[in-house]
Backbone atoms as SQL, in Angstrom:
CREATE TABLE atoms (id INTEGER PRIMARY KEY, chain TEXT, resi INTEGER, resn TEXT, atom TEXT, x REAL, y REAL, z REAL);
INSERT INTO atoms VALUES
  (1, 'A', 1, 'UNK', 'N', -14.007, 0.952, -22.020),
  (2, 'A', 1, 'UNK', 'CA', -12.649, 0.493, -21.913),
  (3, 'A', 1, 'UNK', 'C', -11.714, 1.705, -21.903),
  (4, 'A', 2, 'UNK', 'N', -10.721, 1.638, -21.046),
  (5, 'A', 2, 'UNK', 'CA', -9.702, 2.689, -21.013),
  (6, 'A', 2, 'UNK', 'C', -8.767, 2.539, -22.201),
  (7, 'A', 3, 'UNK', 'N', -8.292, 3.662, -22.693),
  (8, 'A', 3, 'UNK', 'CA', -7.259, 3.680, -23.722),
  (9, 'A', 3, 'UNK', 'C', -6.093, 4.454, -23.108),
  (10, 'A', 4, 'UNK', 'N', -4.981, 3.760, -22.898),
  (11, 'A', 4, 'UNK', 'CA', -3.813, 4.337, -22.237),
  (12, 'A', 4, 'UNK', 'C', -2.725, 4.568, -23.275),
  (13, 'A', 5, 'UNK', 'N', -2.188, 5.781, -23.272),
  (14, 'A', 5, 'UNK', 'CA', -1.122, 6.111, -24.220),
  (15, 'A', 5, 'UNK', 'C', 0.229, 5.763, -23.599),
  (16, 'A', 6, 'UNK', 'N', 0.787, 4.624, -24.006),
  (17, 'A', 6, 'UNK', 'CA', 2.106, 4.211, -23.527),
  (18, 'A', 6, 'UNK', 'C', 3.163, 5.060, -24.245),
  (19, 'A', 7, 'UNK', 'N', 4.115, 5.647, -23.499),
  (20, 'A', 7, 'UNK', 'CA', 5.151, 6.458, -24.143),
  (21, 'A', 7, 'UNK', 'C', 6.030, 5.663, -25.103),
  (22, 'A', 8, 'UNK', 'N', 6.059, 4.338, -24.956),
  (23, 'A', 8, 'UNK', 'CA', 6.907, 3.493, -25.786),
  (24, 'A', 8, 'UNK', 'C', 6.148, 2.819, -26.933),
  (25, 'A', 9, 'UNK', 'N', 4.880, 2.463, -26.701),
  (26, 'A', 9, 'UNK', 'CA', 4.118, 1.665, -27.663),
  (27, 'A', 9, 'UNK', 'C', 2.964, 2.406, -28.315),
  (28, 'A', 10, 'UNK', 'N', 2.620, 3.584, -27.826),
  (29, 'A', 10, 'UNK', 'CA', 1.498, 4.333, -28.369),
  (30, 'A', 10, 'UNK', 'C', 0.198, 4.013, -27.651),
  (31, 'A', 11, 'UNK', 'N', -0.923, 4.397, -28.255),
  (32, 'A', 11, 'UNK', 'CA', -2.240, 4.223, -27.650),
  (33, 'A', 11, 'UNK', 'C', -2.627, 2.752, -27.648),
  (34, 'A', 12, 'UNK', 'N', -2.987, 2.225, -26.473),
  (35, 'A', 12, 'UNK', 'CA', -3.320, 0.810, -26.323),
  (36, 'A', 12, 'UNK', 'C', -4.559, 0.651, -25.445),
  (37, 'A', 13, 'UNK', 'N', -5.272, -0.477, -25.614),
  (38, 'A', 13, 'UNK', 'CA', -6.431, -0.800, -24.785),
  (39, 'A', 13, 'UNK', 'C', -5.975, -1.209, -23.390),
  (40, 'A', 14, 'UNK', 'N', -6.846, -0.999, -22.414),
  (41, 'A', 14, 'UNK', 'CA', -6.494, -1.316, -21.025),
  (42, 'A', 14, 'UNK', 'C', -6.230, -2.804, -20.800),
  (43, 'A', 15, 'UNK', 'N', -6.741, -3.697, -21.671),
  (44, 'A', 15, 'UNK', 'CA', -6.513, -5.137, -21.486),
  (45, 'A', 15, 'UNK', 'C', -5.037, -5.497, -21.603),
  (46, 'A', 16, 'UNK', 'N', -4.229, -4.606, -22.178),
  (47, 'A', 16, 'UNK', 'CA', -2.789, -4.841, -22.269),
  (48, 'A', 16, 'UNK', 'C', -2.060, -4.460, -20.988),
  (49, 'A', 17, 'UNK', 'N', -2.765, -3.833, -20.054),
  (50, 'A', 17, 'UNK', 'CA', -2.142, -3.314, -18.836),
  (51, 'A', 17, 'UNK', 'C', -2.682, -4.022, -17.604),
  (52, 'A', 18, 'UNK', 'N', -1.943, -3.897, -16.516),
  (53, 'A', 18, 'UNK', 'CA', -2.397, -4.384, -15.216),
  (54, 'A', 18, 'UNK', 'C', -2.261, -3.243, -14.214),
  (55, 'A', 19, 'UNK', 'N', -3.355, -2.991, -13.517),
  (56, 'A', 19, 'UNK', 'CA', -3.364, -1.951, -12.482),
  (57, 'A', 19, 'UNK', 'C', -2.458, -2.384, -11.348),
  (58, 'A', 20, 'UNK', 'N', -1.579, -1.489, -10.887),
  (59, 'A', 20, 'UNK', 'CA', -0.612, -1.824, -9.834),
  (60, 'A', 20, 'UNK', 'C', -0.805, -1.030, -8.553),
  (61, 'A', 21, 'UNK', 'N', -1.774, -0.117, -8.507),
  (62, 'A', 21, 'UNK', 'CA', -2.069, 0.551, -7.251),
  (63, 'A', 21, 'UNK', 'C', -1.830, 2.043, -7.250),
  (64, 'A', 22, 'UNK', 'N', -1.951, 2.581, -6.060),
  (65, 'A', 22, 'UNK', 'CA', -1.851, 4.009, -5.776),
  (66, 'A', 22, 'UNK', 'C', -0.408, 4.483, -5.928),
  (67, 'A', 23, 'UNK', 'N', -0.186, 5.473, -6.773),
  (68, 'A', 23, 'UNK', 'CA', 1.166, 6.000, -6.980),
  (69, 'A', 23, 'UNK', 'C', 1.538, 7.077, -5.969),
  (70, 'A', 24, 'UNK', 'N', 0.613, 7.437, -5.086),
  (71, 'A', 24, 'UNK', 'CA', 0.920, 8.465, -4.090),
  (72, 'A', 24, 'UNK', 'C', 1.301, 7.876, -2.740),
  (73, 'A', 25, 'UNK', 'N', 1.077, 6.583, -2.540),
  (74, 'A', 25, 'UNK', 'CA', 1.410, 5.945, -1.261),
  (75, 'A', 25, 'UNK', 'C', 2.926, 5.866, -1.106),
  (76, 'A', 26, 'UNK', 'N', 3.409, 6.182, 0.068),
  (77, 'A', 26, 'UNK', 'CA', 4.846, 6.153, 0.351),
  (78, 'A', 26, 'UNK', 'C', 5.161, 5.018, 1.320),
  (79, 'A', 27, 'UNK', 'N', 6.122, 4.190, 0.945),
  (80, 'A', 27, 'UNK', 'CA', 6.535, 3.066, 1.782),
  (81, 'A', 27, 'UNK', 'C', 7.160, 3.588, 3.074),
  (82, 'A', 28, 'UNK', 'N', 6.791, 2.976, 4.215),
  (83, 'A', 28, 'UNK', 'CA', 7.399, 3.404, 5.487),
  (84, 'A', 28, 'UNK', 'C', 8.900, 3.102, 5.517),
  (85, 'A', 29, 'UNK', 'N', 9.611, 3.800, 6.366),
  (86, 'A', 29, 'UNK', 'CA', 11.041, 3.557, 6.549),
  (87, 'A', 29, 'UNK', 'C', 11.251, 2.150, 7.089),
  (88, 'A', 30, 'UNK', 'N', 12.407, 1.580, 6.841),
  (89, 'A', 30, 'UNK', 'CA', 12.710, 0.206, 7.254),
  (90, 'A', 30, 'UNK', 'C', 12.545, 0.015, 8.762),
  (91, 'A', 31, 'UNK', 'N', 12.801, 1.048, 9.533),
  (92, 'A', 31, 'UNK', 'CA', 12.705, 0.932, 10.999),
  (93, 'A', 31, 'UNK', 'C', 11.297, 1.220, 11.532),
  (94, 'A', 32, 'UNK', 'N', 10.333, 1.434, 10.651),
  (95, 'A', 32, 'UNK', 'CA', 8.956, 1.722, 11.077),
  (96, 'A', 32, 'UNK', 'C', 8.343, 0.496, 11.753),
  (97, 'A', 33, 'UNK', 'N', 7.323, 0.749, 12.573),
  (98, 'A', 33, 'UNK', 'CA', 6.688, -0.350, 13.305),
  (99, 'A', 33, 'UNK', 'C', 5.718, -1.129, 12.394),
  (100, 'A', 34, 'UNK', 'N', 5.216, -2.220, 12.932),
  (101, 'A', 34, 'UNK', 'CA', 4.330, -3.108, 12.179),
  (102, 'A', 34, 'UNK', 'C', 3.038, -2.410, 11.745),
  (103, 'A', 35, 'UNK', 'N', 2.511, -1.543, 12.597),
  (104, 'A', 35, 'UNK', 'CA', 1.277, -0.823, 12.269),
  (105, 'A', 35, 'UNK', 'C', 1.453, 0.066, 11.036),
  (106, 'A', 36, 'UNK', 'N', 2.620, 0.680, 10.900),
  (107, 'A', 36, 'UNK', 'CA', 2.880, 1.528, 9.736),
  (108, 'A', 36, 'UNK', 'C', 2.888, 0.703, 8.453),
  (109, 'A', 37, 'UNK', 'N', 3.484, -0.484, 8.497),
  (110, 'A', 37, 'UNK', 'CA', 3.493, -1.348, 7.314),
  (111, 'A', 37, 'UNK', 'C', 2.106, -1.909, 7.026),
  (112, 'A', 38, 'UNK', 'N', 1.354, -2.234, 8.068),
  (113, 'A', 38, 'UNK', 'CA', -0.021, -2.709, 7.874),
  (114, 'A', 38, 'UNK', 'C', -0.856, -1.641, 7.177),
  (115, 'A', 39, 'UNK', 'N', -0.734, -0.401, 7.640),
  (116, 'A', 39, 'UNK', 'CA', -1.483, 0.700, 7.036),
  (117, 'A', 39, 'UNK', 'C', -1.057, 0.919, 5.589),
  (118, 'A', 40, 'UNK', 'N', 0.239, 0.802, 5.310),
  (119, 'A', 40, 'UNK', 'CA', 0.741, 0.988, 3.945),
  (120, 'A', 40, 'UNK', 'C', 0.167, -0.062, 2.986),
  (121, 'A', 41, 'UNK', 'N', 0.064, -1.291, 3.439),
  (122, 'A', 41, 'UNK', 'CA', -0.387, -2.380, 2.565),
  (123, 'A', 41, 'UNK', 'C', -1.906, -2.467, 2.484),
  (124, 'A', 42, 'UNK', 'N', -2.615, -2.326, 3.618),
  (125, 'A', 42, 'UNK', 'CA', -4.039, -2.639, 3.658),
  (126, 'A', 42, 'UNK', 'C', -4.987, -1.447, 3.810),
  (127, 'A', 43, 'UNK', 'N', -4.557, -0.376, 4.407),
  (128, 'A', 43, 'UNK', 'CA', -5.466, 0.748, 4.682),
  (129, 'A', 43, 'UNK', 'C', -5.312, 1.805, 3.598),
  (130, 'A', 44, 'UNK', 'N', -6.058, 1.655, 2.527),
  (131, 'A', 44, 'UNK', 'CA', -5.962, 2.587, 1.403),
  (132, 'A', 44, 'UNK', 'C', -7.234, 3.404, 1.277),
  (133, 'A', 45, 'UNK', 'N', -7.084, 4.614, 0.788),
  (134, 'A', 45, 'UNK', 'CA', -8.225, 5.469, 0.496),
  (135, 'A', 45, 'UNK', 'C', -8.862, 5.025, -0.813),
  (136, 'A', 46, 'UNK', 'N', -10.120, 5.379, -0.981),
  (137, 'A', 46, 'UNK', 'CA', -10.823, 5.144, -2.231),
  (138, 'A', 46, 'UNK', 'C', -11.232, 6.517, -2.753),
  (139, 'A', 47, 'UNK', 'N', -10.288, 7.233, -3.400),
  (140, 'A', 47, 'UNK', 'CA', -10.530, 8.630, -3.747),
  (141, 'A', 47, 'UNK', 'C', -11.562, 8.801, -4.858),
  (142, 'A', 48, 'UNK', 'N', -12.206, 9.930, -4.834),
  (143, 'A', 48, 'UNK', 'CA', -13.125, 10.319, -5.899),
  (144, 'A', 48, 'UNK', 'C', -12.489, 11.516, -6.594),
  (145, 'A', 49, 'UNK', 'N', -12.299, 11.385, -7.897),
  (146, 'A', 49, 'UNK', 'CA', -11.687, 12.471, -8.659),
  (147, 'A', 49, 'UNK', 'C', -10.357, 12.047, -9.248),
  (148, 'A', 50, 'UNK', 'N', -9.479, 13.017, -9.455),
  (149, 'A', 50, 'UNK', 'CA', -8.183, 12.748, -10.073),
  (150, 'A', 50, 'UNK', 'C', -7.259, 12.025, -9.114),
  (151, 'A', 51, 'UNK', 'N', -6.549, 11.029, -9.657),
  (152, 'A', 51, 'UNK', 'CA', -5.728, 10.165, -8.815),
  (153, 'A', 51, 'UNK', 'C', -4.530, 9.660, -9.622),
  (154, 'A', 52, 'UNK', 'N', -3.353, 9.590, -8.990),
  (155, 'A', 52, 'UNK', 'CA', -2.167, 9.016, -9.634),
  (156, 'A', 52, 'UNK', 'C', -2.111, 7.523, -9.349),
  (157, 'A', 53, 'UNK', 'N', -1.903, 6.741, -10.399),
  (158, 'A', 53, 'UNK', 'CA', -1.907, 5.279, -10.277),
  (159, 'A', 53, 'UNK', 'C', -0.716, 4.681, -11.018),
  (160, 'A', 54, 'UNK', 'N', -0.317, 3.483, -10.578),
  (161, 'A', 54, 'UNK', 'CA', 0.700, 2.703, -11.286),
  (162, 'A', 54, 'UNK', 'C', -0.008, 1.722, -12.210),
  (163, 'A', 55, 'UNK', 'N', 0.467, 1.614, -13.445),
  (164, 'A', 55, 'UNK', 'CA', -0.025, 0.627, -14.404),
  (165, 'A', 55, 'UNK', 'C', 1.186, -0.050, -15.035),
  (166, 'A', 56, 'UNK', 'N', 1.113, -1.378, -15.209),
  (167, 'A', 56, 'UNK', 'CA', 2.180, -2.156, -15.834),
  (168, 'A', 56, 'UNK', 'C', 1.724, -2.588, -17.218),
  (169, 'A', 57, 'UNK', 'N', 2.510, -2.309, -18.237),
  (170, 'A', 57, 'UNK', 'CA', 2.168, -2.690, -19.608),
  (171, 'A', 57, 'UNK', 'C', 2.590, -4.146, -19.829),
  (172, 'A', 58, 'UNK', 'N', 1.775, -5.059, -19.338),
  (173, 'A', 58, 'UNK', 'CA', 2.112, -6.485, -19.334),
  (174, 'A', 58, 'UNK', 'C', 2.183, -7.100, -20.723),
  (175, 'A', 59, 'UNK', 'N', 1.328, -6.668, -21.634),
  (176, 'A', 59, 'UNK', 'CA', 1.293, -7.256, -22.979),
  (177, 'A', 59, 'UNK', 'C', 1.917, -6.321, -24.010),
  (178, 'A', 60, 'UNK', 'N', 2.912, -5.600, -23.578),
  (179, 'A', 60, 'UNK', 'CA', 3.610, -4.670, -24.462),
  (180, 'A', 60, 'UNK', 'C', 5.055, -4.576, -24.032),
  (181, 'A', 61, 'UNK', 'N', 5.492, -3.385, -23.715),
  (182, 'A', 61, 'UNK', 'CA', 6.896, -3.113, -23.386),
  (183, 'A', 61, 'UNK', 'C', 7.279, -3.526, -21.965),
  (184, 'A', 62, 'UNK', 'N', 6.297, -3.898, -21.142),
  (185, 'A', 62, 'UNK', 'CA', 6.506, -4.335, -19.748),
  (186, 'A', 62, 'UNK', 'C', 7.049, -3.212, -18.858),
  (187, 'A', 63, 'UNK', 'N', 6.810, -1.968, -19.232),
  (188, 'A', 63, 'UNK', 'CA', 7.232, -0.823, -18.437),
  (189, 'A', 63, 'UNK', 'C', 6.143, -0.447, -17.438),
  (190, 'A', 64, 'UNK', 'N', 6.573, 0.046, -16.291),
  (191, 'A', 64, 'UNK', 'CA', 5.644, 0.584, -15.298),
  (192, 'A', 64, 'UNK', 'C', 5.406, 2.044, -15.650),
  (193, 'A', 65, 'UNK', 'N', 4.139, 2.437, -15.662),
  (194, 'A', 65, 'UNK', 'CA', 3.767, 3.803, -16.005),
  (195, 'A', 65, 'UNK', 'C', 3.005, 4.443, -14.862),
  (196, 'A', 66, 'UNK', 'N', 3.126, 5.756, -14.755),
  (197, 'A', 66, 'UNK', 'CA', 2.344, 6.531, -13.798),
  (198, 'A', 66, 'UNK', 'C', 1.236, 7.211, -14.590),
  (199, 'A', 67, 'UNK', 'N', -0.010, 7.000, -14.176),
  (200, 'A', 67, 'UNK', 'CA', -1.173, 7.495, -14.918),
  (201, 'A', 67, 'UNK', 'C', -2.021, 8.373, -14.008),
  (202, 'A', 68, 'UNK', 'N', -2.415, 9.539, -14.497),
  (203, 'A', 68, 'UNK', 'CA', -3.350, 10.395, -13.772),
  (204, 'A', 68, 'UNK', 'C', -4.724, 10.170, -14.380),
  (205, 'A', 69, 'UNK', 'N', -5.621, 9.550, -13.585),
  (206, 'A', 69, 'UNK', 'CA', -6.924, 9.131, -14.075),
  (207, 'A', 69, 'UNK', 'C', -8.018, 9.625, -13.143),
  (208, 'A', 70, 'UNK', 'N', -9.158, 9.997, -13.713),
  (209, 'A', 70, 'UNK', 'CA', -10.323, 10.399, -12.932),
  (210, 'A', 70, 'UNK', 'C', -11.083, 9.131, -12.560),
  (211, 'A', 71, 'UNK', 'N', -11.308, 8.908, -11.267),
  (212, 'A', 71, 'UNK', 'CA', -11.892, 7.643, -10.818),
  (213, 'A', 71, 'UNK', 'C', -13.381, 7.511, -11.107),
  (214, 'A', 72, 'UNK', 'N', -14.067, 8.599, -11.435),
  (215, 'A', 72, 'UNK', 'CA', -15.493, 8.506, -11.789),
  (216, 'A', 72, 'UNK', 'C', -15.713, 8.413, -13.294),
  (217, 'A', 73, 'UNK', 'N', -15.012, 9.244, -14.044),
  (218, 'A', 73, 'UNK', 'CA', -15.216, 9.281, -15.494),
  (219, 'A', 73, 'UNK', 'C', -14.225, 8.403, -16.246),
  (220, 'A', 74, 'UNK', 'N', -13.154, 7.982, -15.581),
  (221, 'A', 74, 'UNK', 'CA', -12.067, 7.183, -16.165),
  (222, 'A', 74, 'UNK', 'C', -11.288, 7.935, -17.234),
  (223, 'A', 75, 'UNK', 'N', -11.458, 9.252, -17.282),
  (224, 'A', 75, 'UNK', 'CA', -10.677, 10.074, -18.203),
  (225, 'A', 75, 'UNK', 'C', -9.214, 10.038, -17.774),
  (226, 'A', 76, 'UNK', 'N', -8.316, 9.915, -18.734),
  (227, 'A', 76, 'UNK', 'CA', -6.887, 9.918, -18.456),
  (228, 'A', 76, 'UNK', 'C', -6.323, 11.262, -18.906),
  (229, 'A', 77, 'UNK', 'N', -5.729, 11.998, -17.961),
  (230, 'A', 77, 'UNK', 'CA', -5.208, 13.329, -18.247),
  (231, 'A', 77, 'UNK', 'C', -3.726, 13.313, -18.573),
  (232, 'A', 78, 'UNK', 'N', -3.004, 12.295, -18.089),
  (233, 'A', 78, 'UNK', 'CA', -1.556, 12.295, -18.244),
  (234, 'A', 78, 'UNK', 'C', -1.012, 10.890, -18.028),
  (235, 'A', 79, 'UNK', 'N', 0.038, 10.543, -18.780),
  (236, 'A', 79, 'UNK', 'CA', 0.763, 9.278, -18.601),
  (237, 'A', 79, 'UNK', 'C', 2.243, 9.597, -18.646),
  (238, 'A', 80, 'UNK', 'N', 3.008, 9.060, -17.696),
  (239, 'A', 80, 'UNK', 'CA', 4.437, 9.309, -17.671),
  (240, 'A', 80, 'UNK', 'C', 5.200, 8.136, -17.095),
  (241, 'A', 81, 'UNK', 'N', 6.490, 8.317, -16.973),
  (242, 'A', 81, 'UNK', 'CA', 7.362, 7.298, -16.391),
  (243, 'A', 81, 'UNK', 'C', 7.375, 7.452, -14.868),
  (244, 'A', 82, 'UNK', 'N', 7.835, 6.446, -14.134),
  (245, 'A', 82, 'UNK', 'CA', 7.799, 6.521, -12.663),
  (246, 'A', 82, 'UNK', 'C', 8.466, 7.741, -12.068),
  (247, 'A', 83, 'UNK', 'N', 9.529, 8.233, -12.657),
  (248, 'A', 83, 'UNK', 'CA', 10.241, 9.394, -12.109),
  (249, 'A', 83, 'UNK', 'C', 9.595, 10.719, -12.510),
  (250, 'A', 84, 'UNK', 'N', 8.671, 10.688, -13.452),
  (251, 'A', 84, 'UNK', 'CA', 8.031, 11.914, -13.943),
  (252, 'A', 84, 'UNK', 'C', 6.926, 12.406, -12.995),
  (253, 'A', 85, 'UNK', 'N', 6.677, 13.691, -13.030),
  (254, 'A', 85, 'UNK', 'CA', 5.571, 14.299, -12.290),
  (255, 'A', 85, 'UNK', 'C', 4.601, 14.896, -13.310),
  (256, 'A', 86, 'UNK', 'N', 3.319, 14.818, -13.040),
  (257, 'A', 86, 'UNK', 'CA', 2.357, 15.416, -13.978),
  (258, 'A', 86, 'UNK', 'C', 2.582, 16.922, -14.083),
  (259, 'A', 87, 'UNK', 'N', 2.341, 17.494, -15.252),
  (260, 'A', 87, 'UNK', 'CA', 2.493, 18.943, -15.398),
  (261, 'A', 87, 'UNK', 'C', 1.508, 19.698, -14.504),
  (262, 'A', 88, 'UNK', 'N', 1.851, 20.886, -14.162),
  (263, 'A', 88, 'UNK', 'CA', 1.025, 21.705, -13.271),
  (264, 'A', 88, 'UNK', 'C', -0.361, 21.984, -13.868),
  (265, 'A', 89, 'UNK', 'N', -0.457, 22.060, -15.197),
  (266, 'A', 89, 'UNK', 'CA', -1.743, 22.363, -15.821),
  (267, 'A', 89, 'UNK', 'C', -2.622, 21.138, -16.011),
  (268, 'A', 90, 'UNK', 'N', -2.110, 19.927, -15.696),
  (269, 'A', 90, 'UNK', 'CA', -2.943, 18.726, -15.781),
  (270, 'A', 90, 'UNK', 'C', -3.948, 18.752, -14.631),
  (271, 'A', 91, 'UNK', 'N', -5.178, 18.322, -14.883),
  (272, 'A', 91, 'UNK', 'CA', -6.206, 18.355, -13.806),
  (273, 'A', 91, 'UNK', 'C', -5.783, 17.598, -12.573);
């Protein structure tokens, strides 16, 4: 089980959170064509290694968090708010 450190509630089990997707994907501009939106919604990579993800603390403060997690080991290196960027020394 993952243990995610919420900046507001402290260390919590993953059952309190809901995975919300890739935090590196960028929404296409409003004037983009249909193919760009299709790719944004459905064509996602399945990365191996460190990855930025969105997590929602559904059974806690209900805040959206940005989490840097290793997709093989599930190690969590960093947790921050949506506007935050992981530190340069984080894996």
